[in-house]
TITINU-83238 format. One line per 2 residues: number of its first residue (from 1); for each residue x, y, z of N, C-alpha, C. Coordinates in steps of 0.2 Angstrom, whole numbers. Layout:
# residues N
NUM	X,Y,Z,X,Y,Z,X,Y,Z | ...
This chain:
# residues 208
1	121,-88,-189,116,-93,-189,113,-93,-182 | 117,-92,-177,114,-92,-170,109,-86,-169
3	111,-81,-173,106,-75,-173,100,-77,-176 | 100,-81,-181,94,-84,-184,90,-88,-179
5	93,-92,-175,90,-96,-170,86,-91,-165 | 89,-86,-163,86,-81,-158,80,-78,-162
7	80,-76,-168,75,-73,-172,69,-78,-173 | 71,-85,-174,66,-90,-175,62,-91,-169
9	65,-91,-163,61,-91,-156,57,-85,-155 | 59,-79,-157,55,-73,-156,49,-73,-161
11	50,-75,-167,44,-76,-171,39,-81,-169 | 42,-87,-166,37,-92,-163,33,-89,-158
13	36,-84,-153,32,-81,-148,27,-77,-150 | 28,-73,-156,23,-69,-159,17,-72,-161
15	17,-78,-163,12,-82,-166,8,-86,-161 | 10,-86,-155,7,-91,-150,0,-90,-150
17	-3,-83,-149,-10,-82,-149,-14,-85,-155 | -12,-83,-161,-16,-85,-166,-16,-93,-167
19	-11,-96,-165,-10,-103,-166,-15,-106,-161 | -15,-104,-154,-19,-106,-149,-27,-105,-151
21	-28,-100,-154,-35,-98,-156,-38,-103,-162 | -33,-106,-166,-35,-111,-171,-34,-118,-169
23	-32,-119,-162,-32,-126,-160,-25,-129,-161 | -20,-125,-164,-14,-128,-165,-9,-126,-159
25	-3,-129,-159,2,-128,-154,8,-124,-157 | 11,-120,-153,16,-116,-155,23,-120,-157
27	27,-117,-160,33,-121,-162,38,-122,-156 | 41,-128,-156,46,-129,-151,52,-125,-152
29	54,-122,-146,60,-118,-146,66,-121,-149 | 70,-118,-153,76,-121,-156,81,-123,-150
31	85,-128,-150,90,-130,-145,96,-125,-146 | 100,-124,-141,106,-120,-141,111,-124,-145
33	116,-121,-148,122,-125,-151,124,-130,-146 | 126,-136,-149,128,-142,-145,133,-146,-149
35	136,-151,-145,140,-156,-148,140,-162,-144 | 141,-168,-148,141,-175,-145,147,-179,-147
37	150,-183,-142,155,-187,-144,153,-193,-149 | 147,-196,-147,145,-202,-151,137,-203,-150
39	134,-206,-155,127,-209,-155,127,-215,-158 | 124,-220,-155,124,-227,-158,117,-230,-158
41	115,-232,-164,108,-236,-164,109,-242,-168 | 111,-248,-165,113,-254,-169,108,-260,-166
43	107,-264,-171,103,-271,-169,108,-276,-170 | 108,-281,-166,112,-287,-167,108,-293,-165
45	107,-297,-170,103,-303,-169,96,-302,-166 | 93,-297,-168,86,-295,-166,86,-291,-160
47	92,-290,-156,92,-286,-150,95,-279,-152 | 91,-274,-149,93,-267,-151,98,-264,-146
49	102,-260,-148,106,-255,-143,106,-248,-146 | 103,-244,-142,102,-237,-144,105,-233,-138
51	110,-229,-139,113,-225,-134,111,-218,-133 | 107,-215,-138,106,-208,-137,113,-204,-138
53	113,-198,-136,119,-194,-137,124,-196,-131 | 130,-197,-133,135,-198,-128,140,-192,-127
55	142,-190,-121,147,-185,-121,144,-178,-124 | 138,-176,-122,135,-170,-125,137,-164,-121
57	137,-158,-125,138,-152,-122,133,-147,-125 | 131,-141,-122,128,-136,-125,130,-129,-123
59	129,-124,-127,131,-118,-124,127,-115,-118 | 122,-118,-117,118,-116,-111,119,-121,-105
61	124,-126,-106,126,-130,-101,123,-137,-101 | 127,-142,-99,134,-141,-97,138,-140,-103
63	143,-136,-102,147,-133,-107,153,-138,-109 | 154,-143,-106,159,-148,-107,157,-155,-105
65	160,-160,-108,159,-167,-106,165,-171,-107 | 166,-176,-103,172,-180,-104,170,-188,-104
67	172,-192,-109,169,-199,-109,175,-203,-109 | 175,-209,-106,180,-214,-106,179,-218,-112
69	183,-223,-112,183,-228,-118,176,-232,-118 | 173,-233,-123,167,-236,-124,168,-242,-129
71	167,-248,-126,168,-254,-130,162,-258,-132 | 160,-259,-138,155,-263,-140,157,-269,-143
73	158,-275,-140,161,-281,-142,158,-283,-149 | 163,-284,-154,161,-286,-160,158,-281,-165
75	158,-275,-162,155,-269,-166,160,-263,-167 | 162,-260,-162,166,-254,-162,169,-252,-155
77	174,-248,-155,177,-246,-149,178,-238,-150 | 175,-234,-145,177,-227,-145,182,-226,-140
79	187,-222,-142,192,-221,-137,190,-215,-133 | 194,-213,-127,192,-207,-123,191,-201,-127
81	186,-197,-126,184,-191,-130,181,-186,-125 | 181,-180,-128,178,-174,-124,174,-169,-129
83	169,-166,-126,166,-161,-130,166,-154,-126 | 166,-149,-130,167,-142,-127,162,-137,-131
85	158,-133,-127,153,-129,-131,154,-122,-127 | 155,-117,-131,155,-110,-128,151,-105,-132
87	148,-100,-129,145,-95,-132,148,-88,-129 | 151,-84,-133,154,-78,-131,151,-73,-136
89	146,-69,-134,142,-65,-139,147,-61,-144 | 146,-62,-150,140,-65,-154,142,-72,-156
91	148,-75,-154,150,-81,-157,149,-87,-153 | 147,-93,-156,146,-99,-153,152,-104,-156
93	155,-108,-152,160,-112,-154,159,-119,-151 | 159,-124,-155,158,-131,-153,165,-135,-155
95	167,-139,-151,173,-144,-152,172,-150,-149 | 173,-156,-153,173,-163,-150,180,-166,-153
97	183,-169,-148,190,-172,-149,190,-179,-146 | 194,-183,-149,194,-190,-147,201,-194,-148
99	202,-199,-144,209,-202,-145,208,-207,-151 | 202,-209,-153,202,-214,-159,195,-217,-159
101	194,-221,-165,188,-225,-166,190,-231,-170 | 187,-237,-168,188,-243,-172,182,-246,-173
103	181,-248,-180,175,-252,-182,177,-259,-183 | 174,-264,-179,176,-271,-179,171,-275,-182
105	166,-272,-184,160,-277,-186,162,-281,-192 | 166,-278,-197,167,-282,-203,172,-287,-202
107	177,-287,-197,182,-291,-196,180,-298,-195 | 174,-299,-191,171,-306,-190,169,-310,-196
109	168,-306,-202,166,-309,-208,172,-309,-213 | 178,-308,-211,183,-308,-216,185,-301,-218
111	182,-296,-216,183,-289,-218,189,-286,-214 | 190,-279,-216,196,-276,-212,193,-273,-205
113	197,-272,-201,196,-267,-195,198,-260,-198 | 193,-255,-196,194,-249,-199,196,-244,-193
115	201,-241,-193,204,-237,-187,205,-229,-189 | 203,-225,-184,204,-218,-185,207,-216,-179
117	212,-212,-179,216,-209,-173,216,-202,-172 | 215,-199,-166,216,-192,-164,212,-188,-169
119	205,-188,-168,201,-184,-172,198,-178,-169 | 196,-173,-173,193,-167,-170,188,-164,-175
121	183,-162,-172,178,-158,-177,176,-152,-173 | 176,-146,-177,174,-140,-174,168,-137,-178
123	165,-132,-175,159,-128,-178,159,-121,-175 | 160,-116,-179,160,-109,-176,155,-105,-180
125	152,-101,-177,147,-97,-180,147,-90,-177 | 147,-85,-181,146,-78,-179,139,-76,-180
127	136,-74,-174,129,-72,-174,127,-66,-177 | 132,-62,-179,131,-56,-183,131,-57,-191
129	137,-60,-193,138,-61,-200,135,-67,-202 | 133,-72,-198,130,-78,-200,135,-82,-204
131	133,-89,-205,137,-93,-209,142,-97,-204 | 140,-104,-203,144,-108,-199,150,-111,-203
133	155,-112,-199,161,-115,-202,163,-121,-198 | 163,-127,-201,165,-133,-198,169,-137,-202
135	174,-141,-198,178,-145,-202,180,-151,-197 | 181,-157,-200,183,-163,-196,190,-165,-198
137	194,-167,-194,201,-169,-195,203,-175,-191 | 208,-178,-193,211,-184,-189,218,-185,-191
139	222,-189,-187,229,-190,-188,230,-195,-193 | 226,-201,-193,227,-206,-198,220,-210,-198
141	219,-214,-204,214,-218,-205,216,-224,-209 | 214,-230,-206,217,-236,-210,211,-241,-211
143	212,-246,-216,207,-251,-217,202,-249,-223 | 203,-243,-226,198,-241,-231,202,-242,-238
145	198,-242,-243,201,-243,-250,205,-237,-252 | 204,-231,-249,207,-225,-251,208,-221,-244
147	211,-215,-245,212,-211,-239,207,-205,-240 | 203,-204,-234,198,-198,-234,202,-192,-233
149	199,-186,-236,201,-180,-235,196,-176,-231 | 197,-169,-230,192,-165,-226,186,-163,-230
151	186,-165,-236,180,-163,-241,174,-166,-238 | 169,-162,-238,162,-164,-236,159,-170,-239
153	156,-174,-235,152,-179,-238,156,-184,-242 | 162,-186,-240,166,-191,-243,164,-198,-241
155	162,-202,-246,159,-208,-244,164,-214,-246 | 164,-219,-242,167,-226,-244,163,-231,-242
157	163,-237,-246,159,-243,-244,164,-249,-244 | 164,-252,-238,168,-258,-237,164,-264,-235
159	166,-270,-237,162,-276,-236,166,-281,-232 | 163,-285,-227,165,-290,-224,161,-296,-225
161	162,-301,-230,157,-305,-232,151,-302,-235 | 145,-303,-233,139,-300,-235,137,-293,-231
163	141,-292,-226,140,-286,-222,143,-280,-225 | 139,-275,-226,142,-269,-229,142,-263,-224
165	147,-259,-225,148,-253,-220,149,-247,-225 | 145,-242,-224,145,-236,-228,148,-231,-223
167	154,-228,-224,157,-223,-220,157,-216,-223 | 154,-211,-220,154,-204,-223,158,-200,-219
169	163,-196,-221,167,-192,-217,165,-185,-218 | 165,-181,-213,162,-174,-213,156,-173,-217
171	151,-177,-214,144,-177,-217,140,-171,-215 | 137,-167,-219,133,-162,-217,126,-165,-216
173	123,-165,-210,117,-168,-208,111,-163,-210 | 112,-157,-209,107,-152,-210,111,-145,-211
175	108,-141,-216,111,-134,-217,105,-130,-220 | 102,-126,-215,97,-121,-217,98,-115,-213
177	93,-110,-213,94,-104,-210,94,-104,-202 | 92,-110,-199,92,-111,-192,97,-116,-189
179	99,-121,-193,103,-126,-191,109,-127,-196 | 114,-129,-193,120,-132,-196,122,-138,-192
181	121,-144,-195,123,-150,-191,128,-154,-196 | 133,-156,-192,138,-160,-196,141,-166,-191
183	143,-171,-195,146,-177,-191,153,-178,-194 | 158,-179,-190,164,-181,-192,164,-187,-196
185	161,-192,-193,160,-199,-196,153,-202,-195 | 150,-204,-200,144,-208,-200,144,-214,-203
187	143,-220,-199,144,-227,-201,137,-230,-202 | 136,-233,-207,129,-237,-208,131,-244,-210
189	129,-249,-206,130,-256,-207,123,-259,-209 | 124,-262,-215,118,-265,-218,119,-272,-221
191	114,-276,-222,114,-282,-225,118,-287,-220 | 121,-292,-223,125,-297,-219,120,-302,-215
193	123,-307,-212,119,-312,-209,115,-309,-203 | 110,-313,-201,105,-311,-195,109,-309,-189
195	115,-312,-188,119,-312,-182,123,-306,-182 | 124,-302,-188,129,-297,-188,125,-290,-186
197	129,-285,-184,126,-279,-182,124,-275,-188 | 118,-272,-187,115,-267,-192,113,-261,-189
199	114,-255,-192,112,-249,-189,117,-243,-191 | 117,-238,-186,121,-232,-187,125,-231,-181
201	131,-228,-183,136,-226,-177,138,-219,-180 | 138,-214,-175,141,-207,-176,147,-206,-172
203	152,-203,-175,158,-201,-171,158,-193,-172 | 158,-189,-167,159,-182,-167,153,-179,-171
205	148,-176,-167,143,-172,-170,143,-165,-167 | 141,-160,-172,141,-153,-170,135,-150,-173
207	132,-145,-169,127,-141,-171,128,-134,-169 | 129,-129,-174,130,-122,-172,126,-118,-176
């Protein structure tokens, strides 16, 4: 797949002249393989919190990032975590690890605290043979109606009062000839009272 990225960039370069002649712009170069510890976009009582990518690395550099504990009162806590990105021709390798993640948003409305400990997600791609391999794992998860496995796109819905949380483990975000993107955990908060948090939280994202 990384080889496909390089091919896509080369093809984009070939069509620059025709595109300019017709008044169009050339395609944006594909980003290098990368990983992030977290990404948060949440609104609470009409006020928004958007973090962008936290603890990001790329194979082009920086190739590692370390993040301390991140506490969002009444919403969630991310434990210390790190990301690591490496490209050793022809292989790209991405890894994100963390001490834990806790979702608190439901507890204020009578729902459970959801906890995950010692998680890791990896993504490896051979630029010659192609085909990314990615899996997210964890030591333990509590607060759910069942136990998640490493199966892709495993979904749970949990409620605290009228606030709903959808949790997707090992979610495939994109899978085509140029991109393979996956999140260890994707949380979506919806409905609930005006004062409750709504939006999305990601734990461990990889793109190789």
